[in-house]
N, C-alpha and C positions, 0 to 999 in steps of 0.2 A: 113219188116224192112230192111233198107239198111245195107249192110255188115259193112260199117264204123260205123253205129250206134250200131251194135251188138258187135263190138269189143271195143267200147268206154266205159271206166270205169268212174264211178262217182268219182270225186276228193274228197278225204277225208282229213280232217286236220291231219297233222302229230302229233303223240303222243310225248309229251315231254319225253325225257329220264330222269330218276330220277338222281338227283345230289347226287351220292354216296359219293363223296369227302366231301361235306358239312355234310353228315350224320355221319361222323366219330366223335368220342368224341374229346373234346378240347385237351386232352393230346397228341393224335396222330397228330392232326393238328399242334400243337405246335412243334412237332418233325420235321414235314415237313417244317414249316416256319423257323425253326432254321438253316436250310441249305441255306437260302437265305440271300442276303445282306439286310441291314436295310431298304433301300429305297423300295425294292420289298416287304418286310414284311408289311410296312405301306400301300402300294398300294393295298393289299388284302382287305382293308376295303371297297372298292367300289364294291366288287363282289356281295354281298347281305347283308341283315340284319344279317344273321348268322355270317358273317365275320367282322362285323363293328367294334367290340371292341376286337377281338382276339389278335391283334397286341400289345395291352396294356400289356398283360400278357405273351408274348412270353418269354421263358426262356433264349434264347441266342440272342444277338444283335451284328451284324457285321457292323459297320459304316465306310464306305470307301469313301474318297473324290474322288476317281477315277470314281465313279458313276455319278458325277456331272460335269465332265470336258467336254469341247466342243468336238464334233465329237466322242462322246462315249455314247452308249446307254446301258442301263441295259438289260441283256439278257431276252428276252421274254416280254419286256415292250412295244414294238411297238413304234410308233412315238409320243405318248402322253400319257395322263392319261386315263386308261380304264374307260368306263362308267359302271353303275351298270348292273349286269347280268340280262338277261331275263329269267333265269332258275327258279327264285323264283317267288313268287306271286307279284301282283302289289303293295301290301303294302311294299314289300321289296325294291322297287325302289323309294320310297318316304320317307322322314324323316323330321320331324320338327326340328327346331333349338335346341329345348330342348333335342331331342334324339341324335343329333349329338354331344352334350356335348362339343362343341368347338374343336373337334378333327378331323375336316374335313381334307382330304388329301391335300386340297389347303392351309389350315391354317398351315400345317407343312412345307410349302415351295415349293409346286408344283404349276405349272401352265401349260397351254396347250402347251406352247412353250418351255418347259424345256429341250427337247431333240433336238431342232433344230440344224442342222449341222453348221449354220453360227453364232451360239452363241459364244461369246468370252469366254476365260477362266475366265476372271474377273466375268462375269455373273454366271459362274458355281460355282466359289468360294462363291459368294453371296448366291446362292441357297443352297449350302452346309451349310453355316453358319446358314441361317434361319431354315433349316431342322433340323440340329443337336441340336441347342439351344432349339427348340420347342420339339423335341423328348425327350431330357433328362429331360425336365420339366414336360412332360405329360405321359411318359411311366413309369411303375412301376419298376424303376431301382433297388430299394432295394430288389426286389424279383427275380432278374436275377440270373441265374446260371453262365453265361459266358458273358463277354462284351469285344468287340474288337473295338478300335478306331484308324483308320489309317489316319494320316494327312500327305499327300505328299509322295513322293518316289524319288529315285535317278533319275528315268526316267523323271519325271515331278514334281519337288518340288513345294510345296504350297508357297504362299506369306510369307514373313518373319514373319509377325505378327500372322499367324495362329497357330503356335505351342504355342504361349503365350495364345491365346484365348482358345485353347483346354485344357490347364492346368486350366484355370479359370472355364470352364464348369465342369470339374471333381471336382474341389475344392468346388464349390457351391453345386454340387449334393451330395457330401459326407457330407458337412456341414449341409445341410438341409434334407438329405435323400431324400425320394420321396413323391410325393403327395399321400394322403390317397386314396386308390382305390375306397372306397365307396363315397368319395366326392372329386373328382379330383381338384376342384378349391378352396377347403377350407382346411386350416390348413396343417400342415406338420407332417409327422410321424417321431419321433425320434428313432425308432427302428433300430438295427444294420442290415446291409445288409446281404443277404444270398449268395452273390456273392462268387463263388469258383474259377473262372478263369478270369483274367484281362490281356489284351494284348494291349499295347499302342505303337504307331509308330509315330515318329517325334513330340513328345510333350515336351514342356518345363515344367519340374517338379521342384517346389520349395521344400525347406526343409520340410515344413509343409505337403507336400503330404504324406510322410511316416507316419507322426503323425496321419493323418486322416485314412490312411489304417489300422494302428494298433488299432484305437479306433472304427472305423465304420465297416470295413471289417473283422470281427472276424472269418469268416468262409473261408477266402481266402486261397486257397491251391496252385494255380499256378499263378505266376506273370511273365510276359514277357515284357521287355522294349527293343524296337528296334529303334536305331537311335535317341534316346531321349537326350535332353540337360538337365543334372541333376545338381541341386544345393543342392543335398541331402548329409547330413553329415553322417547319419547312416541309414542302412537298417535293420529295426527291425520288427518282427511279431511273434506272438505266435502260428500261424497256418500254415504258409507257408511250403509246401513240395517240391515245384519246383520253382527255380528262374533262369530265363534266361536273361542275359544282353548282348545284341548284338549291337556292333558299337555305344555305348553310350559315351557321353562326360561327364566326372565327374570332378567337380570343387572343391569339398570339401570332398569327400568321405574318411572316416577314418576307418569305421568298418562295417562289415556285421555280425550281431548277430542274428542268427535264430536257436533256440533250436530244432525245429521240422523238419528242412530242410533235405531232402533226396537227391536232385539233384541240383547241382550248375553248371551253364554254364556261363563263361565270355569269349565272343568271340569278339575279336577286340575292338575297342574303344580307348579312351584316358583318362588318369587320370593326371590332371595337379595340383593336390593337392601336397603339400610339406610334408605330413605326411605319415607314414607307414600305408598301408591298412591291417587291422587286420581282419581275417576271423574266427569267432567263430561259428562253426557248429558241435557240438558233435555227432549228429545223421546222418551226411552226409554219403551216401553210394556211390555216383557217383560224380566225379569232372572233369570238362572239362575246361581247361584254355588255351586259344589261343590268345596271345597278342603280340604286338610289343614292344620290350624292349626300343625302341626309344620313344614310346608314353606312356608307363608305366614306368616313370623314378624312382618311389619310390619302396621300398621293398613291397613285399606281404608276410605277416606272416600268415601261415595257422594254427599255433598252433597245438593242438593235434586233430586228427580225428580218434578216436578209432573204428568207425563203417565203415570206408572207405573200399570199395571193389574194385572199379575200378577208375583209375585216368588217364587222358590224358592231358599232358602238352606240349604245343608247344610255344616256345619262338622264335619269328621272330626277326631277326636282319639284319641290312644293313651294307654293307662293308665300307660305308663312315662314320659311327658313331664310335666314340671313346669308348672303353670299360668302361672308367670311367664316361661316360655321363649318365649311367643308373645304379642305385643301384641294380635293379633286375637282370641285366646282370652281375654285378660285383661279386656276391656271390650267386650262385644258390643252394648251400648246405643248406642254411636256409629254402628254399622253400621245399626241400625234407624231411627235418626233421619232418615236421608236417604230412607227409603222409606215414610214415614208416610202418604203419599197413596195407597198401594196398595189395591186392591179385593180381590184374592185373594192370600193369603200362605201359603206352605208353609215351615215351619221344621223342620230336622232336626239333632239333636245339640247344640242350644243348652242352656245351663244358667242358673243364677241370674244370671250376668253380663249377661244381656239387660236386667236392671233397672238396670244401671250400678253403678259403684263406690260411688256414693252414690245410692241409689234415687230416681229423679226421675219425675214423671208425664209421660207422653208420649201425645198424642192420635193415634188412628187413626180419624179420623172417617169415612173412606170404606170401611173394612174390612167386607166382607160374609162372606167365607169364610176360616177359619183352620184350618190343619192343623198339629198338633204331632206330629212323628214321632220316636220314640226320644229324647225330651227328658227331662231330669231334673227331676221335680216333687217331689222328696223334701224340699224345704224348706217343708213344710206347705202346699204348693200356692201359695206366694206368687208364684212365676213365672207360674202360670196366672192368679192374681188380678190380676197386673199387666196382662195382655192383656184380661181381661174388664172391668176398670175403664176401660181406655183405649179400648175399642171399643164405644161405645154403640149402634151400628147393626149389630152382628154378628148374622148370621142362621144360620150353620152353623159349629159347632165340632167338629173331629174330633181325637181323641186316639188315636194309634196306637202301640202298643208302648212307651209311656212308662213311666218308673220312678216308682212311687207310694210314698208313705211307708207304713210299717207301724206299726200301733198295737197295744198290748197288749190281749189279750182282756178284755172286761168280766167282772168277777167276779160271781158270783151274788149277787143282792140289791142291786147297785149301780144307781142310777138311770140311765136311758138318756139321757145328755146328748150330744146331737148338735147342735152349733152351728156358726156360721160363724167360730169362733175361728181356724181355719186361714187365713182370709182377713183376719185382723186387723180384724174388724168390717165388712168390705166388704159393701156391698149394691149389686150391679151391676144395671143396668137390662136392656138387650138384650131388648126386648119380643117379638121374633119369633124368639128363639134356639131352635135345635134342636141337640142334642148327640149325637154318636156316639162311643162308647168301644170301642176294639178292643184287647184285651190277652189274655195267656195265663194269667192268674191272677185270683183273685177279690178282690184288694185294691181294685179299682175300685168295689166296692159302697160303700165308705166315701166315695169321691168323689161318688157319686150323692147321698148324704145331705147332704154338704157343699154341693153345688150347689143342692139344693132349699131349704136353709135360708138360702142367701146371696142368693137372688133370689125376690121375690114374684111375678115374671112367669113363671118357669119351672115347668112341670108335668112330672110323671113320664112322661106319655105322649109328651113331646117328647125323652125321653132313651132312646137305643137302645144296648144293651150287647151286644157280640159277643165271645164267647170263642173264641180260636183256639189251635191246638196249637203 
């Protein structure tokens, strides 16, 4: 036997590795699929027969127009649509039209050139439209736990009409609920949605949107609207626990009435309505309000929030705007009255108007932590005195980058008269108060002297002064 023949081994067919991923139960595969974008979720249907209909019952869908834009490929999707996997049996790689049930990946708006780099954005928008319209009519949306629909972004906004179309998709889906899973092309199920989380970006929402939410989405707990154009008069629901409104334009909004709401975030945006915005949220525990007084020209009435624990209020203003141009900026005292039960309060950008047009005493009996950030205290600290007098149980006061009054330097030979005259004779209690002053200049030293003379309980060791650049 030749040496070469002795060392030659007979070629053997390689054993297929078992498909352990496909062996997982549906519930675990759904968890994995829920971390993908919707387009990738649907693409899994071509892996094998095991995966063919899993996308229909995925609990979370994230539909993003960015997946369809030119020069952008979905991560892991390659240059086109993957073919059926060879890991399964031959029967897995073939299916009749009856088995496909009309849910081919191509039927949902895919084609082999869907990710070509030379595609125009218009083609991408068309593919997105076809995909989303088909997805929302064929996927069991009523059984979803979470649904996110992103239309456009500041980086690359969608065409003008897309936010209108997206609102129509949602309206039809809520009106007719979802196809019956046992017969996808027959009949419509009138049952309420199981949806708990709904996140919409750049969508035009008409007033009936909230009516559908109240009647159809009876299990909805978290609602987030980002950069939406809203013609909604009233935000109502008997199940919502978290409401996030970010950079939305409101044209008719007059009230937010949510008896079960725990967290409310209003961040930016614009309210061009001419009526007072009334917030009725008796169970609210956390409030974050960050708006421009130039864009929110009407008052915001918080009424009573007996369960409120933490509140953060940032009122942005511009130097060129007149104070009388905004009712919200004109009398901030009304805004504070509704949150008087708060335990921790952060205020930014507030001025003397927090004391009211006619200064009135207001109690903050539960207030333990107070942060004043970039607030104007140049009215001889009367704004600060208002809070110290109103909060007898205050334990931590932080003044960060606030504007302090300036005083003429004491001439040589003049007596050192440092009194509490800036507080109009105020003698606040706050037995356990600790103060932290963070600023970029030395004028705060005057404030330290004022605080020490205004309270017999406050000692210098409980005042921390930090100078920043």
